[in-house]
PAZAPA-4460 file (N, C-alpha, C; in steps of 0.05 Angstrom, whole numbers, plus 32768, in hexadecimal, padded with zeros to 4 digits):
% residues 186
    n_x    n_y    n_z   ca_x   ca_y   ca_z    c_x    c_y    c_z   seq   type   mol
   800F   7FE5   8005   8005   7FFB   8005   8007   8019   7FFB     1      M     A
   800D   802D   7FE9   8019   8046   7FEA   801D   8054   8006     2      P     A
   8031   8061   8007   8034   8077   802D   802D   808E   8025     3      T     A
   801C   80A0   8032   8015   80B8   8032   802A   80C9   8038     4      T     A
   802A   80DC   8020   8043   80EC   801A   803A   8105   802B     5      A     A
   8049   810C   803E   8047   8122   8050   804E   813D   8043     6      E     A
   8047   8152   8047   8051   8168   8037   8070   816F   804C     7      P     A
   8084   8175   8032   809A   817E   8049   809B   819B   804D     8      E     A
   80A9   819B   8061   80B3   81B4   8077   80BC   81C8   805B     9      P     A
   80B6   81E2   8057   80BE   81F9   8047   80CF   8200   805C    10      V     A
   80EC   8202   8053   80F9   8216   8062   80F1   8231   8068    11      P     A
   80FA   8241   8083   80F9   825F   8075   8103   826B   8066    12      E     A
   80ED   827C   805C   80F4   8294   8048   80ED   827F   8029    13      G     A
   80EF   826C   8025   80E3   825A   8015   80CF   8261   8007    14      D     A
   80C4   8257   7FF4   80AC   825C   7FED   8092   824E   7FF9    15      S     A
   8078   824C   7FFD   8066   8244   8010   805C   8234   8002    16      P     A
   8056   8224   8013   8034   8214   7FFC   8021   821C   800E    17      R     A
   800B   8228   800B   7FF9   8236   8016   7FD1   8226   800D    18      E     A
   7FC8   8228   801A   7FB1   821C   8015   7F9C   8235   801D    19      I     A
   7F92   8245   800E   7F7D   8253   801B   7F5C   8252   801F    20      L     A
   7F51   8250   8031   7F33   8248   802E   7F24   8261   801D    21      I     A
   7F1B   8267   8012   7F0E   8283   8004   7EE4   827F   8014    22      E     A
   7EE7   825C   8008   7EC3   825B   800C   7EBF   8247   802E    23      S     A
   7EAA   824F   8038   7E9E   823E   8051   7E96   8222   8041    24      P     A
   7E95   821F   802F   7E8C   8204   801C   7E99   81F3   8023    25      L     A
   7EB9   81F6   8028   7EC9   81E9   802F   7ED8   81DE   8046    26      W     A
   7EBC   81EB   8060   7EC0   81E2   807B   7EA1   81D1   8081    27      E     A
   7E93   81CB   8074   7E80   81C1   807A   7E77   81B1   8064    28      R     A
   7E5D   8193   8069   7E57   817A   8058   7E65   8186   803B    29      A     A
   7E63   817B   8031   7E78   8154   803C   7E8E   815A   8048    30      P     A
   7E9A   8177   804A   7EBB   816E   805A   7EB3   8178   8072    31      F     A
   7EC5   8163   8081   7EC4   816B   80A5   7ED6   8187   80A2    32      A     A
   7ED5   819D   80BC   7EE9   81B1   80C1   7F06   81AC   80BC    33      P     A
   7F12   81B6   80A7   7F2C   81B0   80A1   7F34   819B   8096    34      G     A
   7F26   818B   8090   7F2C   816E   8079   7F32   8182   805E    35      A     A
   7F23   8195   804D   7F29   8191   8039   7F48   81AA   8034    36      A     A
   7F49   81B4   8047   7F67   81C4   8048   7F7A   81A8   8046    37      E     A
   7F77   8195   8056   7F90   817D   8060   7F8E   8169   804E    38      A     A
   7F79   8167   8036   7F74   815C   802C   7F83   8168   800E    39      A     A
   7F82   8180   8004   7F8A   8194   7FF2   7FAB   8193   7FF7    40      T     A
   7FAB   8198   800F   7FCC   819D   801C   7FE6   817F   800E    41      A     A
   7FD6   8164   801B   7FDC   814F   8014   7FD7   8145   7FF9    42      K     A
   7FCC   814F   7FE2   7FC8   8149   7FCD   7FDE   8158   7FC1    43      A     A
   7FDF   8177   7FCB   7FF2   8181   7FBA   8015   8177   7FBE    44      A     A
   8010   816F   7FD0   8031   8161   7FDC   8035   814A   7FD0    45      A     A
   8020   8142   7FCD   8023   8120   7FC0   8028   8121   7FA6    46      A     A
   801E   8132   7F9A   8028   8139   7F79   8048   8149   7F77    47      M     A
   804B   8154   7F8B   8069   816B   7F86   8079   8157   7F8A    48      A     A
   807A   8136   7FA7   8088   8121   7FA5   8087   8118   7F84    49      A     A
   806E   8111   7F7C   8072   8104   7F6D   8080   8113   7F57    50      E     A
   807C   812C   7F4E   8093   8134   7F40   80AC   813E   7F41    51      L     A
   80B9   813C   7F5A   80C5   813A   7F6B   80CF   8157   7F67    52      D     A
   80BB   8167   7F6D   80C1   8182   7F7A   80CF   8191   7F7E    53      L     A
   80D1   8182   7F9B   80E8   8187   7FAD   80CF   81A3   7FC4    54      G     A
   80DE   81A4   7FD7   80CB   81B2   7FED   80D2   81D4   7FEB    55      S     A
   80E5   81DA   7FD7   80E8   81F8   7FD5   80D6   8200   7FBE    56      E     A
   80C5   81F1   7FB6   80AC   81FC   7F9F   8092   81FB   7FB2    57      I     A
   808B   8216   7FA6   8074   821E   7FB4   8060   8226   7FA6    58      G     A
   8042   822F   7FB4   8028   8229   7FAA   801A   823C   7FB7    59      W     A
   7FFE   8240   7FB1   7FE4   8244   7FC1   7FCE   823A   7FAA    60      A     A
   7FBB   8232   7FC1   7FA5   8225   7FB3   7F94   823E   7FC7    61      I     A
   7F7C   823A   7FB9   7F64   824C   7FC1   7F4B   822D   7FB4    62      L     A
   7F3E   8234   7FD4   7F2A   8224   7FD3   7F17   8234   7FD4    63      L     A
   7F04   822E   7FC0   7EF6   8251   7FB9   7ED6   8240   7FB4    64      A     A
   7EC2   8253   7FAD   7EAC   8248   7F9C   7EA0   8248   7F7B    65      D     A
   7E94   823B   7F74   7E8D   823E   7F53   7E8F   8251   7F4C    66      D     A
   7E80   826D   7F5E   7E84   8289   7F4F   7EA3   8295   7F4C    67      A     A
   7EB1   828E   7F66   7ECE   829D   7F61   7EE0   828A   7F47    68      T     A
   7ED5   8274   7F46   7EE1   8263   7F35   7ED6   8266   7F0E    69      L     A
   7EBD   8274   7F0F   7EAA   8280   7EF2   7EBE   829D   7EED    70      R     A
   7EC7   82A8   7F06   7ED3   82C3   7EFF   7EED   82C9   7EF2    71      Q     A
   7EFC   82AB   7F0E   7F18   82AF   7F05   7F1A   829F   7EE2    72      L     A
   7F06   828F   7ED6   7F0E   8285   7EC0   7F00   8293   7EAA    73      N     A
   7EEE   82A3   7EB7   7EE4   82BA   7E9B   7EFA   82CD   7E97    74      R     A
   7F05   82D4   7EAF   7F19   82EC   7EB3   7F33   82E1   7EA9    75      D     A
   7F37   82D1   7EAA   7F57   82C6   7EA4   7F5E   82AD   7E87    76      H     A
   7F41   82A2   7E88   7F41   828D   7E6F   7F30   8297   7E58    77      R     A
   7F1E   82AC   7E61   7F0E   82B3   7E4C   7EF3   82AA   7E45    78      G     A
   7EF2   8294   7E60   7ED3   827D   7E5A   7ECA   8284   7E6F    79      K     A
   7EB3   8289   7E6D   7E9B   8294   7E8A   7E8B   826F   7E87    80      D     A
   7E9D   826E   7E91   7E8A   8251   7E9E   7EA1   8240   7EB4    81      A     A
   7E93   823A   7EC1   7E96   8227   7EDC   7EAC   821A   7EDA    82      L     A
   7EB9   8214   7EEB   7ECF   81FA   7EE3   7ED3   81E7   7F03    83      T     A
   7EEB   81CF   7F06   7EED   81CD   7F23   7F04   81D5   7F2B    84      N     A
   7F14   81D3   7F17   7F36   81DF   7F1B   7F3F   81EF   7F0C    85      V     A
   7F52   820B   7F15   7F61   8216   7EFC   7F77   821D   7F0F    86      L     A
   7F93   8223   7EF8   7FAB   8218   7F05   7FB6   8236   7EFA    87      S     A
   7FC2   8243   7F00   7FD2   825A   7EF8   7FF0   8256   7EF8    88      F     A
   8002   8250   7EF2   8017   823D   7EED   8027   8264   7EEC    89      P     A
   8038   8260   7EFA   804C   827B   7EF5   8065   827C   7EE7    90      S     A
   8071   8264   7ED7   8082   8264   7EC4   8073   824E   7EA9    91      F     A
   8083   8250   7E91   8076   8241   7E84   808A   8226   7E7F    92      P     A
   8074   8219   7E76   807B   81F7   7E72   8096   81FA   7E6C    93      P     A
   80A8   81E0   7E7F   80C9   81E6   7E78   80DB   81ED   7E82    94      G     A
   80CE   820F   7E97   80DD   8219   7E9C   80D2   821E   7EBC    95      A     A
   80D8   8207   7EC9   80C6   8207   7EE6   80E4   820A   7EF4    96      L     A
   80E2   821F   7F01   80FB   821F   7F1A   8105   8208   7F32    97      P     A
   811B   8208   7F36   8121   81F5   7F4B   8112   8201   7F69    98      A     A
   8110   821C   7F6D   80FF   8223   7F82   80F1   823F   7F81    99      A     A
   80DB   8242   7F91   80C6   8258   7F8F   80A8   824B   7F8A   100      G     A
   80A3   826F   7F87   8089   8267   7F80   8083   825C   7F63   101      H     A
   806A   8245   7F68   806D   823C   7F44   8052   8242   7F39   102      I     A
   803A   824B   7F4A   8026   825D   7F46   800E   8251   7F56   103      G     A
   7FF2   8258   7F4A   7FE4   8253   7F5F   7FCA   8246   7F48   104      D     A
   7FB7   8236   7F62   7FA5   8226   7F56   7F8B   8235   7F6C   105      V     A
   7F78   8228   7F58   7F4E   8225   7F63   7F41   8219   7F5C   106      A     A
   7F38   820E   7F73   7F25   81F5   7F75   7F0C   8209   7F83   107      I     A
   7EF2   81FA   7F6F   7EDC   8204   7F76   7ED5   81F4   7F87   108      A     A
   7EC8   81FF   7F9A   7EB4   81E5   7FA7   7E9D   81DF   7FA2   109      A     A
   7E84   81E0   7F9E   7E6F   81E0   7F93   7E74   81C6   7F81   110      E     A
   7E84   81C8   7F6A   7E88   81C0   7F4F   7E96   819B   7F5A   111      T     A
   7EA9   81A2   7F64   7EBD   818D   7F78   7EA5   8179   7F80   112      V     A
   7E91   8187   7F8A   7E7D   817A   7FA5   7E71   816E   7F8B   113      I     A
   7E5A   8174   7F77   7E50   816A   7F69   7E5C   8158   7F5A   114      A     A
   7E82   815A   7F55   7E8B   814A   7F3D   7E89   812A   7F51   115      E     A
   7E8D   8133   7F64   7E99   8115   7F7A   7E73   810E   7F78   116      A     A
   7E65   8117   7F7F   7E4F   8100   7F81   7E46   80F6   7F63   117      L     A
   7E46   80FE   7F4E   7E42   80F9   7F37   7E55   80D5   7F38   118      D     A
   7E6D   80E5   7F3C   7E7B   80C7   7F38   7E74   80BC   7F44   119      A     A
   7E6E   80B1   7F6B   7E76   80A4   7F71   7E89   80A1   7F81   120      G     A
   7E8E   80BA   7F87   7EA8   80C0   7F9D   7EAB   80D0   7FAB   121      R     A
   7EB6   80CE   7FC0   7EBB   80DC   7FD6   7EC1   80F9   7FCE   122      P     A
   7EB3   8114   7FD5   7EC1   8132   7FD1   7EE1   8128   7FD7   123      A     A
   7EE7   8125   7FEC   7F02   812C   7FFA   7F16   811A   7FE2   124      L     A
   7F0F   8105   7FD8   7F1C   80FF   7FC0   7F1A   8108   7FA5   125      H     A
   7F0F   811D   7FA6   7F06   811C   7F88   7F15   8139   7F8B   126      H     A
   7F15   8145   7F9A   7F24   815F   7FAF   7F40   8158   7FA5   127      L     A
   7F49   8142   7FB5   7F65   8141   7FB6   7F76   8147   7F9A   128      A     A
   7F64   812C   7F89   7F64   812B   7F63   7F68   814D   7F63   129      H     A
   7F5C   8156   7F66   7F55   817D   7F58   7F74   8187   7F60   130      M     A
   7F78   8181   7F73   7F8C   818A   7F8A   7FAD   8188   7F76   131      A     A
   7FAA   816E   7F77   7FBE   8161   7F63   7FC5   8167   7F45   132      A     A
   7FA4   816A   7F3B   7FA6   8173   7F25   7FB2   818B   7F21   133      H     A
   7FA5   819A   7F2E   7FB6   81B7   7F2F   7FCC   81B5   7F32   134      G     A
   7FDC   81B0   7F3E   7FFF   81B7   7F48   8007   819C   7F31   135      V     A
   7FFD   8196   7F22   800A   818B   7F0D   800B   819E   7EF1   136      A     A
   7FF4   81A8   7EF6   7FF3   81BF   7EE0   8009   81D5   7EE4   137      H     A
   800D   81E2   7EFF   801F   81F8   7F06   8042   81E4   7F00   138      L     A
   8048   81CB   7F00   805F   81CA   7EFC   8062   81BF   7EE0   139      A     A
   8053   81C2   7EC6   8056   81C2   7EA6   8045   81A9   7EA0   140      G     A
   802C   819A   7EB3   8026   8185   7EA3   8003   8186   7E92   141      L     A
   8001   8180   7E7E   7FE8   8184   7E77   7FD9   8176   7E70   142      D     A
   7FBF   8176   7E5C   7FB5   8160   7E54   7FA0   8166   7E34   143      H     A
   7FB0   817B   7E25   7FAD   8179   7E12   7FAB   8176   7DFD   144      V     A
   7FBF   815A   7DFA   7FBD   8143   7DE9   7FBD   8127   7DF4   145      T     A
   7FB6   8116   7DE4   7FAC   80FE   7DF6   7FC7   80F1   7E00   146      D     A
   7FD9   80F6   7DF6   7FFA   80EA   7E0E   7FF9   80FA   7E1B   147      R     A
   7FF5   8115   7E21   7FF8   812A   7E38   7FE6   8125   7E4E   148      E     A
   7FC8   8119   7E48   7FB8   8114   7E51   7FC3   80FE   7E66   149      A     A
   7FCA   80E6   7E53   7FD1   80CC   7E64   7FE5   80D8   7E71   150      E     A
   7FFD   80E1   7E6F   800F   80DD   7E84   8002   80F4   7E98   151      E     A
   7FF8   8108   7E9E   7FF2   811A   7EAD   7FD9   8105   7EC0   152      M     A
   7FCC   80FA   7EAB   7FBA   80E8   7EC2   7FC8   80CE   7EC8   153      E     A
   7FDC   80C9   7ED1   7FED   80AC   7ECF   7FFC   80B7   7EE5   154      A     A
   800A   80CD   7EE5   8011   80E9   7EF5   8004   80EB   7F05   155      T     A
   7FDD   80F7   7F0C   7FD3   80F0   7F26   7FCB   80DA   7F2D   156      E     A
   7FD1   80C2   7F21   7FC2   80A5   7F2E   7FD7   80A8   7F40   157      V     A
   7FEE   80A5   7F3B   8000   809A   7F46   8008   80AF   7F66   158      R     A
   800B   80C8   7F61   8009   80D8   7F79   7FEF   80D3   7F87   159      A     A
   7FDF   80CC   7F7C   7FC1   80C9   7F95   7FC6   80AC   7F9F   160      L     A
   7FD3   809B   7F8F   7FD8   808A   7F9D   7FEB   8089   7FB5   161      A     A
   8001   809E   7FB4   800F   80A7   7FCB   8009   80A7   7FE7   162      R     A
   7FE6   80B6   7FE0   7FD7   80B5   7FF7   7FC1   80A5   7FFA   163      M     A
   7FC0   808A   7FE5   7FAB   807B   7FF9   7F99   807E   7FE3   164      G     A
   7F98   8090   7FD6   7F81   808E   7FC5   7F83   8083   7FB2   165      L     A
   7F61   807F   7FA7   7F5F   805F   7F8C   7F62   8072   7F72   166      P     A
   7F66   806D   7F54   7F69   8077   7F48   7F4B   808B   7F40   167      N     A
   7F4F   80A0   7F3F   7F39   80B1   7F30   7F29   80AF   7F14   168      P     A
   7F3C   80A1   7F04   7F2D   8099   7EE9   7F2A   807C   7EE7   169      Y     A
   7F28   806D   7EFF   7F13   8055   7F02   7EF8   805B   7EFE   170      R     A
   7EF1   8045   7EF2   7ECA   8044   7EF4   7EC1   8048   7F08   171      A     A
   7EC2   802B   7F11   7EB8   8026   7F2A   7EB4   803F   7F44   172      E     A
   7EA4   8046   7F48   7E93   805D   7F5D   7EB2   804B   7F77   173      P     A
   7EB4   8060   7F8E   7EBF   8058   7FA3   7EAD   805F   7FBB   174      E     A
   7EB2   8050   7FCE   7E9A   804D   7FF2   7EA5   8077   7FF7   175      S     A
   7E88   807B   8003   7E8D   8091   7FFF   7E89   809A   8024   176      T     A
   7E8C   807D   8033   7E8A   807D   804D   7EA5   807C   805A   177      D     A
   7EAA   8088   8073   7EC3   8090   8082   7EBD   80A8   808D   178      G     A
   7EBF   80B8   809A   7EC0   80CE   80A4   7EDB   80E0   8096   179      A     A
   7EEE   80D3   808F   7F09   80E4   8085   7F07   80E3   8067   180      A     A
   7EFA   80CC   8062   7EF5   80C1   803C   7F10   80B5   803D   181      D     A
   7F1B   80A3   804E   7F3A   809F   804E   7F53   80AE   8049   182      G     A
   7F54   80C9   804C   7F70   80D9   8044   7F72   80DF   8064   183      I     A
   7F89   80D2   8072   7F93   80D4   808C   7F99   80EB   808F   184      P     A
   7F90   80FB   80A6   7F9B   8110   80A7   7F82   8129   80A1   185      G     A
   7F6D   811C   808F   7F5A   8138   8084   7F3F   812C   8093   186      A     A
***
């Protein structure tokens, strides 16, 4: 069984790994208080470990609501539509630094919850997937072509496995039992 990847400590003065909670939706059902923040941090750290980014790489992840993501999508991508996760890399693909802030991620509460329910998956598992997906984008992974999508999906599956979470691309729904939905410390 894979072990859980714990966030590496960031030395004083280096770029932090921040989780910012903008919407109160992340602190109520189906999320226990603090669970969304913990799952997001663990998933982002698991992706960083999978990509061997190192502890001096930082980011900010905003846990927001659908209205905020729709506005960000409209303002920054020209798409007036809801989306589950947005990534704002600070560097072009292939130019990732060895240290510093590599970008920002925003995740929409209502969309994540609805997608999890539709897929029969625990909301925390889907949130972890979206956090890992967002950090993968910050590191330069993408899914524009079929080959890129296959590589990114495989990387996400490995990162989530580091947390003991199942493959989010499999067809079978997961059990939604359990207070922490299988994420230790969440």
